[in-house]
Each structure stands twice: as C-alpha cells, then as structure tokens.
N, C-alpha and C positions, 0 to 999 in steps of 0.2 A: 651370773656369769654368762658371757657370750663366747661361743667357739665356732669355727667353721666346720671342723670335723671332730666328732666325738666318738671315742672307741671305749666300749665297756668290756674290760678284761685285758689282761696282759700276758696271755699265752701266745703260742706261735701264730694264731690267726690274727689276733689284735695287733701284735707288734709288727708282723709283716705288712699289714695294711697301712699302719701308721707310718712306717718307714718309707714306703712307696709314695703315699700321699704327700708326706713332708718333702720328699725330693722333687716331686712333680710341681708342687706349689709352695715354694719357699716363702712366699708373702702371706700365706694363709695360716691360721692358728690350728694346731692339731692337739687335741687333749685326750689323754689315756686315763681312765679311771680304774682303780683296782681296790678291792675291799680289804686286802691285807697288805703285805709287802709286795713289791713288784714281781718277785720271782716265784711266789707261791701259787702255782697253777698246776693243772692236770699235765701240761706239757712237761714240767719238771720231773714228774714221776714216771714218764714213758721210758722203760728200760730197753725194750728189744731193738728198735731201730725204726727206719723209714724205708718203705718199699719203693723200688724204682728200677727200671730196666737200664742198666749201665754196661752190662757185659753182653754185647750183641752177638758175640760168637756162639754163646750158649742159650741166650734168652732172647725174647722178643716182646713187642707190645701185645701181639695177639695172645701169647701165652699169659701174660699178666691180666689182660682183659678176661680171658676165659676163666682163670682161677678166681677172679673177683665175682663173675657171674655165677659160677658154681656155688661159691660160698653164699652169695646173696639169695639162693634158692628161689629164683624166679621173680624176685621183686625189684631188682636193680633197674635203673634207667640206663639202658645200654649206651645212649648217646653221652650221658654224663660219665659213665665208666670210661669210655674212649677218651673223653676230654681230660680226665684226671690222669690217666695212665700216660698219655702222650705228652701232656703239658707238664707233668710232674717232674720230668728229668730237668727241664729248664729251671724249675723252682729249686731243685736240689742244688744245681750248679750256682744259682744266686746265693744260696745259703752258704755254700763253701766260699764264695767271694766275700761274703760278709764275715767270714772268720771262723765258721764251724769246722771242727776237725772230726773226721771219721777214721776208723782204724784201717791201716794199710798193710799189705803183705810186704816182705823184704824187698821185692822188686818195684814197689811203689803202687801197684794195683790195689784197689780197695778190697778189703776183706768183706765177702758177701755171705751173710748167714741165710739159713733157711728156716721157715716157721710153718705152722699147721696151715694146710690149704694151698700152699705154694708148690708149684711144680719144679722150680729152679731156685738156686741160690741168688737172691736179689735183694737182701736186707742190709742197707748200710748201717753201721752202728758205731758208737764211740763206747767201747767196753760195755758195761751194763747200765750206763747212765746217759743214753743218747739224748733223750728229752732235755735233761739238765744242760748238756753241752749246747744244744741248739738255742735254749733259752738264753744261756750266757752270751753267745755270739750276737743274738739279736738285741739284747739289752745294752751291750756295749755300743752297737751301731746307733741305737736309739739316743744314747747319751751324746753322741757327736752331732746329732741333728739340732739345729738352733731354733726351730720352730715347733718343737714337740714338748708339751708339759705333761709329765707323768705324775698323777696325783694318787698317792697310796692312802689306805685307810678311809676310803670314801664309799659308802654303802649306797647303791642305787636302789631306790624304792619302787618307782613306777615310770613307765614311759608316758610322756605327755602327748596327748592327741586332742582332737576337737572336743572330746568328752570333758576335758578340764576347762574348756572355754565356754561351757554351758550348753553344748549341743548333744542330742541323743545319738549315741554311737552303738550300733549292733554289728554282728558278723556280716549282715547284708548291706551295710552302709558302704556306698561306693567311695573310693578315694579317701580312705582314712590316712591322715598324715601324722608323722612323728615331728614334734617341735623340739624335742630334747627330753630331759629327765629330771625328776626330783631326787635328791641325794641326801643321805644323812652323813654329815661331815663328822667323823668320829673324834676328831681332834677339838672341834668347837661344840659338839653335841647339838648342833643346830641343822635343821632341814633347809636345804638351799635348792634353788632351781638353776639348771644349766640349759640355756637355749643353744640349739645346734642346727646348722644347715643340713648336715648329713650325719647319720648315726650308724655305727656298726655294733651289733651284738656279737660279742665273742666271749660269752660267759662260762663256757665249758659245760661239764656234765652234771649228773644228779645222783651219783652213786650213794650219797649219804642218806637217801631214803631207805636204804637197807642197813641191816644191823652189821653186816660185814662187807667191806668194800676195799678196793685197792685205791680209791680216790681219796684225796686230802679232805679235810674238814670243810673247805670252801665250796665243795661240789655239791651245791644244794638246789641246782635247777633254777636259779634266779631268772635267767633270760627267758627261758621257756614259760615260766609262770607269769612274768611281767607281760610278755606278748600275748598270752592267752587272755589275761585281764584287759588288755588293750583291744581285744576282739580280733587278733590276728589268727592265722591259720597254723595249726599244729598237725603233724601226721606221724603215724607208725610208732607211737610211744610204747606199744606192747613189746618191742623188740629190745630187751635189755640184755646185753652180753654179760654173762658171768665168766670171768677168767677162770680156767680150770685149775690153775695152780697158784693159789695164794698160800704163803706159809702159815700153817696151823700152829697157833700158840694158845694153849689152854687159858680161857678167861680173858683173852684179849678181844675187845670189841672195837668198832669204829674202823679206822684205817688199817688194813692188813698189809704186810710186807709182800710185794709181788715177786714171784719167781718166774722171770720171763719165759715165754714159749721158746725162745732161742736156746734154752737148756736142753729141751727135747729135740730141737733142731740139730744140736751137736751130739745127740745120742742118748739123752736121759730117758729112762723107762718107767712108766707108771705101773705100780704094783698094788695089790689089795692087802688086806690084813693077813692073808695066808702067804704073801710073798709072790703071788701069781701075777705075771704080766697079762692083764685082762683086756687090753684095748683091741687085740686081734679078734675078740668075740663080737665087737661092735662095729668095726670098720676096717676095710682092707688097707687103709693108710695108717692103721695102728695109732701110734702116739702123735702122728702128725696130721690127723684128721682135723677138719675145721673145728673151731672152739665150741660151737653148739653141741656137736656130737660128742666131743671129749668131756664137756661139763656134764652132760646128761649121763654119760657112762660112769663117771665118777660118783655122781649123786646116786645112781642105782647100786653101785658096789657098796657105798656107805650104808644104804638102806638094807641091803641083803645081809651085810655083816654086822649091822648095828653099831657102826663106828662114826666118828666125827671127821675122819680123814682118811685118805690113802697115802701111798708113799711114792716119791719120786726118787728113783735109784740112779745115782751118778757115780757109784763106786768103781764101775768098770771103765770110766772115761779117763782120758789123759789128764792127770791132776794138775800138771803145770799149765797146760792150755786152759783148763777150767779157771785157774787162778788168774790167768792173763785176761780172759774174756769176761769172767764174772766176778771181779774182785769184791764188789759190794755184797753180792749174794753170799759169797764165801765168808766174808767178815760177819754178816748178820747171823748166819748159821753158827759160826764158831762162838759168837757172843752168847748164844743160848745153849751151848754144849753140844752142837752137832758138828761132827767131823765128816764132811761130804765124802772123803776117801774111804771112811769106814762105816758110816751111818747113812741110812736112807732119810730123805727129807720128808716130814709130814706135811701134806698139802690138802687143800679143800677149795672148792669154787667160791668166788667172792664177786659181788656186783662190780663191773668194770667199765662198761661203756654203753652209752645210749645211742642206738642206731637211728632212732627217730628224733623228732624235735621240731624246731621252727621250719615250716615248709618254705623252701626257697626255689628260685628257678636257676637256670645255668649261669646266671650272672650274680648270684648270691642275693638277689632281691627277695624281700619278704612280700607278704600281702599288704603291708603298710608302706606308703610312699615315704621316700627318703630314709628308709631303714633297711639295712643289710644285715645278714647273719652269716657267720662262718665259724668252722670248727665244730666241736662236739654238740653245741647247742642247736646246730643247723641240721635239717634233713634235706640233703641235696639230691638223693636218688642214687648215691654211689653204693651204699652198703646194702640196700634192700633188706632182707630179713635177717642178715647176719654179716658182720664186718669181717673182711679178710684181715688177718694179722698185719700190723704195721702200715695199713692203708690210711690211718687217721691223721698222722702228721702230714702226709702227702696231700690229702684232701684239704686240710686247713690251709696249707700254703697256696694251693691252686685257687681255692675260692677266695681267699684274701686278695690274691692278685686280680681275680676277675671282678671282685667288688671294687677294687681300685680302678680298673679300666672302665667300669660302668660309671663310676663317680666322675671321672675325667670327661666321659661322654656327656654326662648331665650338666657339668659346668660349661662345657664348650657350647652346648645347645642354648645355655642361658648367658652366653658371652662373658663367662667367668664370674658372673654374679650368683651368689646363693640367694635364698629366698629373703625377703624383707623381714625385719624383726616382728615377732607377734607378741602381743601383750599377754604374757602368762601370769595367771594369779599366783600369789604366794601360797605356800602350803598352809592349810587350815588345821591347826591342832587345838582348836577351841574345845574346852570341856574334857580334855584328856588329863590323866594324872600319872605320876610315877608309879611303877609297879611296887607293891608292898612285899611281894614274895615271888621267887622265880619257879617255884615247884609246879605252878599251873602250866608253865611252858615246858619245862624239862620233862615232866611226866607225860605230857601229850607227845613229845618227841620220841620217848621211849615206846609208847604205845604204837605210834605210826611205824617205827622201824620194825618192831615185832610183827605187826600184822602184815606188812609188805614182805618180810622175809618168810614168814610161815605160809601165807596164802598166795602170794604173787611171785614166787621164786622161779627156780629152773623148771619145775613141773607144776602145772596148775589144773584146776577143774572148775566147772561152773559154780559149784556150791561155795568153794573157796573164794571165788571172785565176788559172789553175792555178799558173803560175810565181810570181805574187805570193803566193799562199797558202803554197806550199812555203817560200819564203824568209822569210816572216813567222813561220812555225812555228819556224824555227831562230832568228830574232832574239828571239822570245818566250821561247824556252827559255833562251838565253844571258842575256837581261835578268832573267829571274826568278831564275836562279842568282845574278846580281849582287845583286839585291834582298834575297835571303836572307842574303848574306855581308856586305854593306856597310852602313854607316850611311846613313840616309835623306838624300837631298839633293834639291833642286828639279830638278836636271838628270836624275837617275835616275828620279824620279817622273814627270816630263814625258815622258821616253822611254817608260816603261812605259805611260803613258796613251795616247801616240800610237800605239804598236804595237797596243794593244787597239782603238782607233778605227779604225786601218787594216784590221785583221782584220774588224771589223763592216762596213766599206765593201765589202770584197772579198766576204765571205760573202753580203751582201744582193745584191751585183751578180750573183753566181753563181746566186742563187735566182730572179732575174728573167729568165725565158726569153722575152724580147721587147726591143724598143727603145721607150722611152717617155720623154718629157720630157728630162731631163738625162742619162739613161742610154741610151747608144747602143752596142749590141753588133753587130758586123758579122756574127756567126753568126746573129743573129735581127734582121734589119733592119727587120722590120715589127711593128706593134702587134698584140697579141692582143686578143680581144674580152672576155676575163675580167679584170676589174679587181680588183686585191688589193694590200694592203700587205705588205711583207716585215717580219715582226715576229720579233725575236730576243730 
C-alpha cells in the first residue's frame, strides 16, 4: 500500500493532523491506522478538560506559562511553553469550530474549572468526559473529508528505515529516513507494508507497563518502542506521572477509573484512614498542589497507615452541582455502592501520563527524517519533570498543527512532490510457527507489571532500579527468543514494546542522580543545580 501521509494513532493529535493535511492537500491520500476501533484512545478517557487562557479579565498567558514552568520543576523548554500557551487558544477555537461543545454558564460564557498547579480558573470541559467529546467532534469532521482513509484493527509492528534495505543503521547514523511501516492486519492475519511519504507517530502513552493505570489497554508504548528500535532519540522517560486519585476497587487490576482532579478543584478534600485532611502537611496549596506532590503525599500516608487507599471527601460539596459537572463519576460510584453525598470515595495513585517520550523539536520533528511525533508519545519540552494538569490535550493539538505546517513547508520545498517510491522488502516470517500456548506471554506480562509497580513507582531507590534492570534483561531475552520463533501477534508485539519502554524508564531513572518532579529517588532526596535531560 502506498500513501502520501500516514498517521499512526487516532487520538486528538493524529486526528487533528490528518484533518488539516486533508484540507490542505485534497489531491493527496491521507491514511490513519489504529490498532482497535477508531475512538479507543487515551484522548477518550481524558476527563478533566483542556487548559487555555480564554478569560483575559482574570487570567493571562504569563500566568499560564508561570504555572507550567513551576510544575515542570526546572526542566521545561521555556520557548516551547510559550508557544503552546499562546498558540493553544487558536487550536481550542478551531476545535469548537469543528463541533466540540464545552460547558457554558447561563450567560453563555464558558465554565472554567481549576485544577492542581493552576493559579486561575482556565480549564474548559464537557462535564467529566471532555476527551470523549473532543474525540467525537474530530471523528465526525474526519468522516466528512473525502481523502482520508481510517483503517482500524491494524497493528503497526515496526518503522521502516534504511535498516530494512540492508544498510547498517546506528544512533550515530546521519539522516535516518522513515519510509513507512510494517503492519499486522488483524482482519487478514497477514503482515503488510505501507510506504508513506510523511509519517506521524501519535500512538499515545504507556501506562499499561504498570499494574494499575488510568490508561486503556491500548496504551502500551508502541510508538516509543518502535522509534527506539529504529535508532531514534528518546528522552526523559523517568518522568511517569501517577494520577493521585484513581478510584480504588479491591481486586481490580489494569485500567482504573479516574476521579478527575477537577473534583478537588471544586472543593474535594483528601483524607487519610483517620479522616484527617493531610495535604496541608505537605504543601501550602493543599489539595491543589501539583500532581507529583499530591501523589507522593498519598503514597506516604498509605505507607504510614498500612492502607491501600486514602479518601476523597465530597460530602460537603453542592450535590446538585456535583451531579451536573461529574455525572459519570457519580454514576460509577453509585454502581459500586458509594453515595458521594454520604460516603467518602476511596482513591489511590495510578500510572497516568508519560512526560518523556520521542524527542522532538518545536515543529514536532523527530531525529528521523520524514517522521513527526505528537501527543503523549512525544517529548516536546512542554512538561519538563511534571505535567501541569490539562496541558496534554492542548499540547497534542498545538504540535499536530505545527507538524502540519512543517509538512506543508516540506512539500512546498519539493514543489508538491513527495519522495520517489522506495523498493521495500516484504516481511520475512520464514521459520516462525504459531504459538502452542499463551502462558509464556501472559506470565511475562504479569512479571513486568509487578516489577515496574514495585520497583519503579512513585518512590524509587538505586537498589530497586538495579533489581528492575536485571529482571527486565531476562524478560527481554526470553521475549526476543519468542519473537524470533513465533508468528507475530498483537500480544507478543505489545509485550515486546512494553519491555522496551520499561527498560527506557528504568535506564533514564538510573541516569538521574537527583530527585526532581515526578522522579523521586530516596538515595538522592535533593535536587541538583545542574539541569539536564536524559536522552537515550
């Protein structure tokens, strides 16, 4: 298959880029690949909202920039922060033009929420399903475009570079180029090659490397792992954000139900097993401190009291307003016997967001030519050591737009012509056999999730990281042996990708000889004065 523009992922970053490219080049073919159905993305599960300065009477770009820099704990790229904050408002307005609905006050003004780390109310939201509403609007706009093909149930295996043409490619190889991808078509069970002029990675996050995460099952770090195998640059993988308040349900593993930070923005109070409001002991901003501080505080309270959760107290809040703003949270709690008007909600931290990822520049360009990255899989420099709440959807749209603008530049420089076709070899599956049992894959997956949760969680130390590294080495060796012998399957590929991502998280954590932002190492409890990114 040949396409002019290839987008891997159907979240807000991928759909925004595809829509803009299709409108700019109606004569070009735009292809979107997604490994499940088109709306199953991290975007869909974003509850809280999107941060943007829309009330200039009380808010300003400077305030939003300052909040982002404080949250990022010294590692944000200040130029990128300014770009995202200032250009973000235009992207939000575009989204509204495409049909996204945000909640409004009776007078027509937007309802603006407040979340941890924000100095002003600036979060636009659609009840407590903002991401789902944004995804809906974009997918409807995509359907109206005549030159976009959206292919679901198509699992991308690897990025095609000169390596697949028989050349030696290393991280020091100049001008590595992306020619497209190899994919496993889940409908035909065959591995196909897709040649592309320009490719965008929009593959989302990697929360599934942990036992408990707010991410859906698809968040397996595929884009980061594929780019690393293609010898591209990855950075700051140690900064994994744990959302402080995922609903605690005994015995439930995998995807946890998210209790958005907006609940605390509206007045929810965190309490420990004794019913004490404890956040004032950790930060003057109390329950609205940045996520890294709140998550560590909860982790500490659970360890002190020997519990698996703390409580979020919403009993004092206006219940009519709670039901209006958080209908899905209200319904979920009710379904498991919790009446938020009478009962406190049990919550605990869960892996939520990767602040690092594929290293990009301010135009979303990766270290590999003709390959862009946007959304959670990318490390743009916006988040630094800790993402400010509700900045992720904003970042995805801004960098999808910038990737589009740079793609236009690239085509204009080449007088509208993409690269000539390259002879790409077929996938070689010679010598592989169908798996006789899945236990070798499923057990390795359990082991990986357990060691990442126990050794590389909210609080780390050098010995835990060494143990994690040794065990990951063995899992990697066993999985690569399976990969060489067995026919390719989504389960095997996802395991392989998650082991790679886990290694990158551990290796980056070992390189950072300090505690900063989301990375807290008890052997280095203090921050150093030297600011640097961990680039792999």
